[in-house]
C-alpha positions in Angstrom: -130.2 22.7 216.0 -129.4 22.9 219.7 -126.3 24.6 221.1 -123.5 22.2 221.8 -121.2 22.7 224.8 -118.2 24.8 225.2 -116.4 21.7 224.1 -113.6 19.8 225.7 -110.3 19.0 224.0 -110.5 15.4 222.5 -107.6 14.2 224.7 -109.0 15.6 227.9 -109.3 13.2 230.8 -111.4 13.6 234.0 -112.7 12.0 237.1 -116.1 11.6 238.7 -116.1 14.1 241.6 -117.6 12.6 244.8 -118.1 14.2 248.1 -115.1 12.4 249.6 -112.8 14.4 247.4 -114.5 17.9 247.4 -112.0 19.5 249.7 -109.0 17.7 248.3 -109.5 18.6 244.7 -108.4 22.3 244.8 -105.1 21.2 246.5 -104.0 18.9 243.6 -101.0 20.2 241.7 -102.0 18.5 238.4 -105.7 19.0 238.1 -107.8 16.8 235.8 -109.0 18.3 232.6 -112.6 18.0 233.8 -114.8 16.7 236.6 -118.2 15.1 236.3 -120.9 15.0 238.9 -124.4 13.6 239.2 -126.6 16.5 238.4 -129.4 15.7 240.9 -127.0 16.0 243.9 -126.7 19.7 243.2 -130.3 20.8 242.6 -130.4 22.6 245.9 -130.1 26.3 245.9 -127.3 26.4 248.4 -125.4 24.2 251.0 -122.1 22.5 251.0 -122.5 20.4 247.8 -123.1 23.4 245.6 -120.4 25.4 247.3 -117.8 22.7 246.6 -119.0 22.3 243.0 -118.7 26.0 242.4 -115.1 25.8 243.8 -114.3 22.9 241.5 -115.7 24.8 238.5 -113.2 27.5 239.2 -110.4 25.1 238.5 -111.8 22.5 236.0 -114.2 22.1 233.2 -117.4 20.4 234.2 -119.7 17.7 233.0 -123.2 17.2 234.4 -124.3 13.5 234.4 -127.9 12.8 235.2 -129.3 9.6 236.8 -132.9 10.3 237.4 -134.5 11.9 234.3 -136.0 8.5 233.3 -136.0 9.5 229.7 -137.4 6.2 228.5 -140.4 6.1 230.8 -144.0 6.3 229.7 -144.6 8.9 232.4 -144.6 12.5 231.4 -141.2 14.2 231.7 -140.9 15.9 235.0 -140.8 19.7 234.3 -139.5 20.5 237.8 -136.5 18.2 237.1 -135.8 19.9 233.8 -136.2 23.3 235.2 -133.6 22.6 238.0 -131.2 21.1 235.5 -131.5 24.1 233.2 -130.8 26.4 236.2 -127.7 24.4 237.0 -126.5 24.5 233.4 -127.1 28.2 233.1 -125.1 28.9 236.2 -122.2 26.6 235.8 -121.9 26.3 232.0 -120.8 22.7 231.8 -118.9 21.4 228.9 -121.1 18.3 228.6 -124.6 17.3 229.8 -125.5 13.7 229.8 -128.1 11.1 230.9 -128.7 7.4 230.6 -130.6 5.6 227.9 -132.9 4.0 230.4 -136.1 4.5 232.5 -136.4 4.6 236.3 -140.1 4.7 237.1 -143.7 4.4 235.9 -147.1 5.5 237.2 -145.3 7.8 239.6 -143.4 4.9 241.3 -139.6 5.4 241.2 -137.4 2.3 241.1 -134.0 4.0 242.1 -132.3 2.1 239.3 -131.4 2.4 235.6 -133.7 0.0 233.8 -133.2 -1.2 230.2 -135.6 -0.5 227.3 -136.9 -3.0 224.8 -135.1 -2.5 221.5 -138.3 -2.1 219.4 -139.3 0.4 216.8 -142.0 1.7 219.1 -139.5 2.3 222.0 -137.2 4.0 219.5 -139.8 6.5 218.4 -140.8 7.2 222.0 -137.2 7.8 223.1 -136.4 10.0 220.1 -139.4 12.2 220.9 -138.5 12.4 224.5 -134.9 13.4 223.8 -136.0 16.2 221.5 -138.3 17.5 224.3 -135.4 17.4 226.7 -133.1 19.2 224.3 -135.7 21.9 223.7 -136.1 22.4 227.4 -132.4 22.6 228.1 -131.6 24.6 225.0 -128.6 22.4 224.1 -127.6 18.9 223.0 -127.9 16.0 225.4 -125.5 13.0 225.5 -127.0 9.5 226.2 -125.1 6.7 227.8 -125.4 3.0 226.9 -126.3 0.8 229.9 -124.7 -2.2 231.4 -127.0 -5.1 230.4 -128.2 -8.1 232.5 -131.3 -9.2 230.5 -132.8 -9.1 227.0 -136.5 -8.7 226.0 -138.3 -11.2 223.9 -139.8 -8.3 222.0 -136.5 -6.9 220.8 -136.6 -6.1 217.1 -133.0 -4.9 216.7 -129.6 -5.3 218.5 -128.8 -2.8 221.2 -126.1 -1.1 219.0 -128.5 -0.4 216.2 -131.0 1.0 218.7 -128.4 3.3 220.3 -127.1 4.5 216.9 -130.7 5.2 215.6 -131.6 7.2 218.7 -128.5 9.5 218.0 -129.2 9.8 214.3 -132.9 10.6 214.6 -132.8 12.9 217.7 -129.6 14.7 217.1 -128.3 13.8 220.6 -124.7 12.9 221.3 -123.5 9.6 222.8 -121.6 8.9 225.9 -119.9 5.6 225.3 -119.4 3.7 228.5 -116.7 1.1 227.6 -117.1 -0.8 230.8 -120.9 -1.1 230.3 -120.2 -2.3 226.7 -117.7 -5.0 228.0 -120.2 -6.1 230.7 -123.0 -6.5 228.2 -120.9 -8.3 225.7 -119.7 -10.8 228.4 -123.1 -11.3 229.9 -124.9 -11.8 226.5 -122.1 -13.1 224.3 -122.2 -10.5 221.6 -119.1 -9.0 219.9 -118.2 -5.6 221.4 -116.3 -4.6 218.2 -119.5 -5.0 216.1 -121.2 -2.6 218.6 -118.4 -0.1 218.3 -118.5 -0.2 214.5 -122.2 0.4 214.4 -122.0 3.7 216.3 -121.9 7.0 214.4 -118.4 8.1 215.4 -119.2 11.8 215.2 -122.0 11.4 217.8 -119.6 9.9 220.4 -118.5 12.9 222.5 -117.4 11.3 225.8 -116.2 8.0 227.1 -116.6 6.4 230.5 -114.3 3.9 232.1 -115.0 2.1 235.4 -114.6 -1.2 237.2 -116.9 -4.2 237.4 -117.3 -7.2 239.7 -118.1 -10.9 239.1 -121.2 -12.5 240.6 -121.0 -16.3 240.6 -124.0 -18.6 241.1 -124.2 -22.1 242.7 -124.6 -23.7 239.3 -121.2 -22.3 238.2 -122.5 -19.6 235.9 -121.6 -15.9 236.4 -122.5 -12.4 235.3 -120.5 -9.2 235.4 -122.0 -6.3 237.3 -121.1 -2.7 236.7 -120.4 -1.6 240.3 -117.9 1.3 239.8 -116.1 -0.1 242.8 -112.6 -1.0 241.6 -109.9 -0.3 239.1 -110.6 -0.5 235.4 -109.9 -4.1 234.3 -107.2 -5.0 231.8 -110.0 -6.3 229.5 -111.8 -2.9 229.5 -108.5 -1.1 228.9 -108.0 -3.3 225.8 -111.5 -2.5 224.6 -110.9 1.2 225.2 -107.9 0.9 222.9 -110.1 -0.5 220.2 -112.6 2.3 220.7 -109.8 4.8 220.3 -108.6 3.2 217.1 -112.1 3.5 215.7 -113.2 6.8 217.1 -110.0 8.7 217.7 -109.4 10.4 221.1 -112.5 11.4 223.1 -112.8 13.1 226.5 -112.5 10.2 228.9 -113.8 10.0 232.5 -112.9 7.6 235.3 -116.0 6.6 237.4 -115.7 5.3 240.9 -118.8 5.3 243.1 -118.4 2.6 245.7 -115.5 1.7 248.0 -114.1 5.1 246.9 -110.3 5.2 247.0 -108.0 8.2 247.6 -108.2 11.0 245.0 -104.7 10.0 243.7 -106.0 6.6 242.6 -108.6 8.2 240.3 -106.0 10.6 238.9 -103.6 7.7 238.2 -106.4 6.0 236.2 -107.1 9.2 234.3 -103.4 9.5 233.5 -103.4 6.0 232.1 -106.3 6.9 229.8 -104.4 10.0 228.7 -101.3 7.9 227.9 -103.4 5.4 225.8 -104.9 8.3 223.8 -101.4 9.6 223.0 -100.2 6.1 222.1 -103.1 4.8 220.0 -103.3 5.6 216.3 -106.9 6.1 215.1 -108.1 4.3 212.0 -108.5 6.6 209.0 -112.1 7.9 208.7 
């Protein structure tokens, strides 16, 4: 059994900390409960990014969120990546450590994207083994995030929600439920997001992400939703978040915003809305 974080309070809210807000964060009168950063941006042994992260850690709890481990790839896990991540964890003692249930490269070629996995029994066994290797290397539990979805594989043998739930059950990892990604996938593929929520092992869900999406419309009149993290959380995603809270109870919730980044106050306002919803929503009995 791997060590789980110095945990966050269930009703804790946070923001994704980006370079634009490094200097402003310590000046905020009402600080967020936690901040989250992309782990790889702080793998250097010095320099301004790590300086500002250390300062933020003096004021807030921390979540490390990876984007480049490529946990679903057929390539061997990169030991240098795991070593640097372990060093960052050991220094900063984050409350949460997470990655994406995806792959990003094969045969040494890196795609710079979070690519989906086929939902097959073979892929499930592969991911479970890889998660266990990562948790052994880090000495603690890892959370995995569900992806936004734009395609399906003909080879799929189970729906995404069963695949995600089984990864958590078999590997002992936790789950980072991205409600925006869930909404985007449900709209793009026509599945019921409530069925997805009900399939997840509630005890495994240890963090929630909220973000904004954009529409892409095509000449034939069709459209897809794209998880751009470039605008306010939509009203539809807020509504789905309320449903998640009813089923799961309060969970540490983070506002992500990675493009067209607004003033820090905008992120804090979104986090305050999430906190208000947690206070106002009655969870279903377990």
